[in-house]
C-alpha positions in Angstrom: 0.0 0.0 0.0 2.9 2.4 0.6 5.0 1.6 -2.4 4.4 5.0 -4.0 6.2 6.6 -1.1 9.4 5.0 -2.2 9.3 6.3 -5.7 11.9 8.9 -6.5 10.6 12.4 -7.2 12.4 14.9 -9.5 11.6 18.4 -8.2 13.7 20.2 -10.8 16.9 19.8 -12.8 19.1 20.0 -9.8 17.1 18.2 -7.1 15.7 14.6 -7.2 14.5 13.0 -4.0 15.1 9.3 -3.3 11.6 8.9 -1.9 8.5 11.0 -1.3 8.8 11.1 2.5 10.0 14.3 4.1 10.9 14.9 7.7 8.7 17.8 8.7 10.2 20.8 10.6 10.0 20.1 14.4 10.9 22.7 17.0 13.2 21.0 19.4 14.9 23.9 21.3 18.2 22.1 21.5 20.7 24.7 20.2 23.3 26.1 22.7 22.9 29.5 24.4 24.4 31.3 21.4 21.8 29.5 19.2 24.5 27.4 17.6 23.6 23.9 16.5 25.2 21.2 18.6 26.9 17.9 17.8 23.8 16.2 19.4 21.7 17.9 16.7 24.0 16.7 14.0 23.6 13.2 15.3 19.8 13.6 15.4 19.5 14.6 11.8 22.0 12.1 10.6 19.9 9.3 12.0 17.0 10.4 9.7 19.0 10.9 6.5 17.1 8.1 4.8 14.1 10.4 4.3 13.7 11.9 0.8 14.2 15.3 2.3 14.9 16.6 5.8 13.4 20.0 6.7 15.2 21.4 9.7 13.5 22.8 12.8 12.6 26.5 12.2 15.7 28.6 12.3 15.7 32.4 13.0 17.1 34.8 10.5 18.1 37.5 13.0 18.0 38.0 16.8 14.5 39.7 17.0 12.9 36.7 15.3 13.3 34.5 18.5 10.2 33.4 20.3 11.3 30.1 21.9 14.3 29.2 24.0 17.4 27.7 22.4 16.1 27.8 18.8 19.0 27.8 16.3 19.9 30.8 14.2 21.6 31.3 10.8 22.9 34.8 11.2 26.3 34.4 12.8 29.5 32.7 11.6 29.3 30.3 14.6 25.8 29.3 13.6 26.8 28.7 10.0 29.7 26.5 11.2 27.4 24.6 13.5 25.0 23.9 10.7 27.8 22.8 8.5 28.5 19.9 10.9 24.8 18.9 10.5 24.7 19.1 6.7 28.0 17.2 6.4 26.6 14.4 8.6 23.4 14.2 6.6 25.2 14.3 3.2 27.6 11.6 4.3 24.6 9.3 4.7 23.3 10.2 1.2 20.5 12.5 2.6 19.2 15.9 1.4 18.4 18.7 3.8 16.7 22.1 3.6 16.9 24.8 6.3 13.6 26.4 7.3 14.0 30.2 7.6 11.9 31.8 10.4 10.9 35.0 12.0 8.2 34.7 14.6 6.9 38.3 14.3 4.5 39.1 17.1 5.2 35.7 18.7 8.7 36.8 19.6 9.7 38.1 23.0 12.2 40.7 24.1 13.4 38.4 26.8 15.6 36.8 24.2 17.0 39.9 22.4 16.2 43.0 24.3 14.5 45.1 21.6 11.1 45.8 20.1 8.9 42.9 18.9 8.0 43.6 15.3 4.9 42.6 13.3 2.7 43.9 10.5 0.4 45.7 13.0 0.2 46.5 16.7 -2.1 43.5 17.5 -1.0 41.6 20.6 -0.9 37.8 20.7 -2.7 36.7 23.8 -0.9 34.1 26.0 2.6 33.2 27.1 5.8 31.9 25.5 6.0 28.1 25.1 8.3 26.4 27.6 8.6 29.8 29.4 5.1 30.3 30.7 6.2 33.2 32.9 6.7 35.4 29.8 3.6 37.0 28.5 3.5 38.3 24.9 3.7 42.0 24.4 2.1 44.4 21.8 4.4 44.5 18.8 5.7 47.5 16.9 4.3 47.8 13.4 7.1 47.6 10.9 7.8 50.6 8.7 8.5 50.4 5.0 12.2 50.6 5.8 11.9 47.8 8.3 10.2 45.7 5.7 13.0 46.3 3.2 15.5 45.3 5.9 13.6 42.1 6.7 13.5 41.2 3.0 17.3 41.7 2.9 17.8 39.7 6.1 15.8 36.7 4.8 17.9 36.7 1.6 21.1 36.9 3.6 19.9 34.0 5.8 19.3 32.0 2.7 22.8 32.7 1.4 24.2 31.7 4.9 22.2 28.4 4.6 23.8 27.6 1.3 27.2 28.5 2.7 26.4 26.0 5.6 25.9 23.3 3.0 22.2 23.1 2.8 20.6 21.8 -0.4 18.0 24.6 -0.2 15.8 26.6 2.1 12.1 26.5 3.0 10.7 29.9 4.0 8.4 29.6 7.0 5.4 31.5 5.7 2.9 29.6 7.9 1.6 28.8 11.4 0.9 32.4 12.5 4.5 33.7 12.3 5.7 36.9 10.7 5.2 36.2 7.0 1.8 34.5 7.7 0.8 37.5 9.8 0.9 39.7 6.7 -1.4 37.2 4.9 -4.3 37.2 7.3 -6.7 40.0 8.2 -6.7 39.1 11.9 -3.0 40.2 12.2 -2.7 42.6 9.3 -4.5 45.9 10.0 -2.2 48.1 7.8 -3.6 50.8 5.6 -0.5 51.2 3.4 0.8 49.2 0.4 1.2 46.2 2.7 -2.4 45.9 3.9 -6.2 45.9 3.1 -6.1 44.2 -0.3 -4.9 40.7 -1.3 -2.2 42.2 -3.6 -0.9 44.4 -0.8 -1.0 41.7 1.9 0.9 39.4 -0.3 3.5 42.0 -1.2 6.0 41.3 1.6 5.8 37.5 1.4 6.4 37.6 -2.4 9.2 40.1 -1.9 10.9 37.6 0.5 10.4 34.8 -2.0 11.8 36.8 -4.9 14.8 38.1 -2.9 15.7 34.5 -1.9 15.3 33.3 -5.5 17.6 36.0 -6.6 20.3 34.9 -4.1 20.1 31.1 -4.3 17.8 30.2 -7.2 14.2 29.0 -7.5 15.3 25.4 -7.5 16.6 25.8 -4.0 13.7 27.8 -2.6 10.5 26.4 -1.0 7.7 28.0 1.0 5.3 26.9 3.7 1.9 28.4 3.8 -1.3 28.2 6.0 -4.4 29.4 4.0 -6.6 28.4 7.0 -5.7 30.5 10.1 -5.7 28.1 13.0 -2.6 28.7 15.1 -1.6 32.0 16.9 -4.4 33.9 15.0 -8.1 33.9 14.2 -9.7 33.0 10.9 -11.3 35.6 8.6 -13.4 34.7 5.6 -11.6 37.4 3.6 -8.3 35.4 3.9 -9.5 33.3 1.0 -9.0 36.1 -1.4 -5.5 36.7 -0.2 -4.5 33.1 -1.0 -6.5 33.1 -4.3 -4.1 35.9 -5.3 -1.0 34.5 -3.7 -1.1 30.9 -5.0 -1.0 31.8 -8.8 1.8 34.2 -8.1 3.8 31.4 -6.4 3.0 29.1 -9.3 4.9 31.5 -11.6 8.0 31.3 -9.5 8.9 27.6 -10.1 9.6 26.9 -6.4 11.2 23.6 -5.4 7.9 22.8 -3.6 5.1 24.4 -1.7 4.4 23.0 1.8 1.2 23.1 3.8 1.4 24.3 7.3 -1.0 22.2 9.3 -1.1 20.1 12.4 -4.1 18.1 11.3 -5.3 18.0 7.7 -8.7 16.7 8.7 -9.5 20.3 9.8 -12.2 21.9 7.7 -12.3 25.7 7.0 -15.7 27.0 5.9 -14.3 29.9 4.0 -12.0 27.5 2.1 -14.9 25.1 1.3 -13.1 22.3 3.1 -9.5 21.4 3.8 -6.6 23.8 3.2 -4.8 21.1 1.2 -7.6 20.7 -1.3 -8.0 24.5 -1.5 -4.3 24.8 -2.4 -4.2 21.9 -4.8 -7.0 23.4 -6.9 -4.9 26.6 -7.3 -1.4 25.3 -7.4 -0.4 22.5 -9.8 3.4 22.2 -9.0 5.1 20.1 -6.4 3.0 20.2 -3.2 4.0 18.7 0.2 1.1 17.5 2.4 1.3 17.2 6.2 -1.0 16.9 9.2 -1.6 13.7 11.0 -1.0 11.3 8.1 0.2 7.8 8.4 2.3 6.2 5.7 -0.9 4.4 4.5 -3.2 7.5 4.4 -0.4 9.6 3.0 0.2 7.1 0.2 -3.5 7.1 -0.6 -3.5 10.9 -0.7 -0.6 11.0 -3.2 -2.3 8.4 -5.4 -5.4 10.6 -5.4 -3.3 13.5 -6.4 -4.0 15.6 -3.3 -0.2 16.3 -3.0 3.1 14.9 -4.3 5.1 14.2 -1.3 4.4 13.6 2.4 5.9 15.3 5.4 5.9 13.3 8.6 6.4 15.0 12.0 6.1 13.4 15.4 6.5 9.8 14.2 10.0 10.8 13.1 10.8 11.9 16.7 9.8 8.5 18.0 11.3 6.6 15.1 14.7 7.7 13.8 14.5 4.7 11.5 11.0 5.6 10.3 11.9 5.1 6.6 13.3 1.7 7.2 10.4 0.5 9.4 7.7 1.7 6.9 9.6 0.1 4.0 9.8 -3.2 5.9 6.3 -3.1 7.2 7.5 -3.0 10.8 5.5 -1.5 13.7 6.3 2.0 14.7 7.1 3.2 18.2 4.3 5.5 19.5 5.2 9.2 20.0 5.1 10.5 23.6 5.5 14.1 24.8 8.4 13.0 27.0 10.4 12.4 23.9 10.6 16.2 23.3 13.1 16.4 26.1 15.7 14.3 24.3 17.3 14.0 20.9 17.2 10.3 20.0 
């Protein structure tokens, strides 16, 4: 039933995956205090190199992007060198690996960096920082046009740094309620300038980031994660549909390595999307699409056969099963994921 998962997949002229199973990005908070990847992280990713593609845990592009403790960065020479140990280990096992580029926007906290929290608009996120519940979110400072231009440049520099660290490409984190996603949803984008109010304006910054990264590293090494259905760190708005109806055809023109859904559970239904976010995207985006969100190898295989997406990202089962690929291929039982596993890198 799962044979299709082990077919190779040619994404473009420079990137062919050995199989259709990707390791989804999983926040582990295991970098050192300077946000440098550790040898333990290199060992962790190396054990999963049999996946068609590894997407790293989200990695911040500059200090004010940090919203969780000990999440790695890609803006210092020490961080680049630390990631080089990871990529060398994965490549030595024949694997391929993309770095996920991240800025948390209003989900950041000055505890980590000591300056303003930046976001599209001054809309506070209610709640507290994960793993540090004593820290309550604060009202962010709306970014100026100059701030936006700098953010675009910093995303592009981070992509260059990732390639210098040996990555096969980058995935821009444009999903899950973080900075880029905040521009794409009416709940968090209250701007009345050229970056707000209309679908074209709301997509302007995300597309500028995509274009700047393509200019630096090439479209074949650039991917993007999106969440058309707001469900995490923001509220849904029916008008969001029009933003993504504009954005997706624009992305199609750019020949990305792939587009990745940002979902925890793909059984979620969004009334304004007429069903699942995956099916909404697939109807509007015909190129390589990565599905995710609670799939098993069996249900993921069926979805690929039904052309809902082209490759499958697996999250928590990869935490519990470093040898996930080998077990699925051999039809062996999987170890069940438990939350306690987050405290260790196995």
